[in-house]
C-alpha positions as CSV (number, residue, x, y, z in Angstrom):
1,M,-34.1,-32.2,9.4
2,N,-33.5,-35.9,8.7
3,K,-36.1,-36.9,11.2
4,L,-38.7,-34.5,9.6
5,M,-38.1,-36.0,6.2
6,S,-38.6,-39.5,7.6
7,I,-42.0,-38.4,9.2
8,I,-43.1,-36.8,5.9
9,A,-42.1,-39.9,3.9
10,A,-44.0,-42.2,6.3
11,S,-47.1,-40.0,6.2
12,A,-47.1,-39.9,2.4
13,L,-46.8,-43.7,2.3
14,A,-49.6,-44.2,4.8
15,L,-51.9,-41.8,2.8
16,S,-51.1,-43.6,-0.5
17,L,-51.9,-47.0,1.0
18,S,-55.1,-45.8,2.6
19,G,-56.4,-44.5,-0.7
20,A,-56.0,-48.0,-2.2
21,A,-58.0,-49.4,0.7
22,F,-60.8,-47.0,0.3
23,A,-60.9,-47.7,-3.5
24,A,-61.3,-51.4,-2.7
25,D,-64.5,-50.7,-0.7
26,D,-65.9,-48.4,-3.4
27,P,-68.7,-50.0,-5.4
28,A,-67.4,-48.3,-8.6
29,Y,-64.5,-50.8,-8.4
30,P,-65.9,-54.3,-8.6
31,K,-64.1,-57.0,-6.7
32,A,-62.2,-59.7,-8.5
33,Q,-64.6,-62.4,-7.6
34,D,-67.5,-60.4,-9.1
35,Q,-65.8,-60.4,-12.4
36,T,-66.6,-63.9,-13.4
37,G,-67.5,-62.9,-16.9
38,A,-71.0,-63.7,-18.1
39,P,-71.1,-66.4,-20.7
40,K,-71.2,-65.0,-24.2
41,T,-74.2,-65.8,-26.3
42,Q,-72.2,-65.7,-29.5
43,D,-70.5,-68.7,-31.1
44,Q,-67.5,-69.5,-29.0
45,G,-65.8,-71.6,-31.8
46,A,-65.8,-68.8,-34.4
47,T,-62.5,-67.4,-35.6
48,P,-62.0,-63.7,-35.2
49,A,-62.6,-63.1,-38.9
50,E,-65.9,-65.0,-38.8
51,Q,-66.9,-63.2,-35.6
52,S,-66.1,-59.8,-37.2
53,K,-68.2,-60.6,-40.2
54,Q,-71.1,-61.8,-38.0
55,D,-70.8,-58.5,-36.0
56,Q,-71.0,-56.5,-39.2
57,E,-74.0,-58.4,-40.4
58,Y,-75.7,-57.9,-37.1
59,L,-75.1,-54.2,-37.2
60,V,-76.5,-54.0,-40.7
61,A,-79.6,-55.8,-39.6
62,L,-80.1,-53.4,-36.7
63,K,-79.6,-50.4,-39.0
64,K,-82.4,-51.7,-41.2
65,C,-84.7,-51.7,-38.2
66,Q,-84.0,-48.0,-37.4
67,D,-86.4,-46.8,-40.2
68,L,-89.3,-48.7,-38.7
69,Q,-91.8,-47.5,-36.1
70,D,-92.8,-48.7,-32.6
71,A,-93.8,-52.3,-32.4
72,T,-92.6,-53.2,-35.8
73,K,-89.1,-51.8,-35.0
74,Q,-89.0,-53.8,-31.7
75,K,-90.0,-56.9,-33.6
76,C,-87.3,-56.3,-36.2
77,I,-84.7,-55.8,-33.4
78,D,-85.8,-59.0,-31.6
79,Q,-85.6,-61.0,-34.8
80,A,-82.0,-59.7,-35.5
81,K,-81.0,-60.5,-32.0
82,Q,-82.4,-64.0,-32.3
83,K,-80.8,-64.6,-35.8
84,Y,-77.4,-63.5,-34.7
85,N,-77.6,-65.2,-31.2
86,R,-77.4,-61.9,-29.2
87,M,-80.1,-62.5,-26.6
């Protein structure tokens, strides 16, 4: 019985480790070297309070664009992105 338990434990361990190996090859799980982090376009020197205020102002500007139509709407969104450095 002890030998059977050892075989079951070893099999369970092998299956759990192989699952991690398959997940490492899965494109849904990016590799660590791929996560370099794109440079942020926002002001890096801003304090969190200033950043939060800027985020809120940006969202308000985008909401104003929602009532517009087609090309005018896109132009409004582009202007908001440029003004708040979100390109």
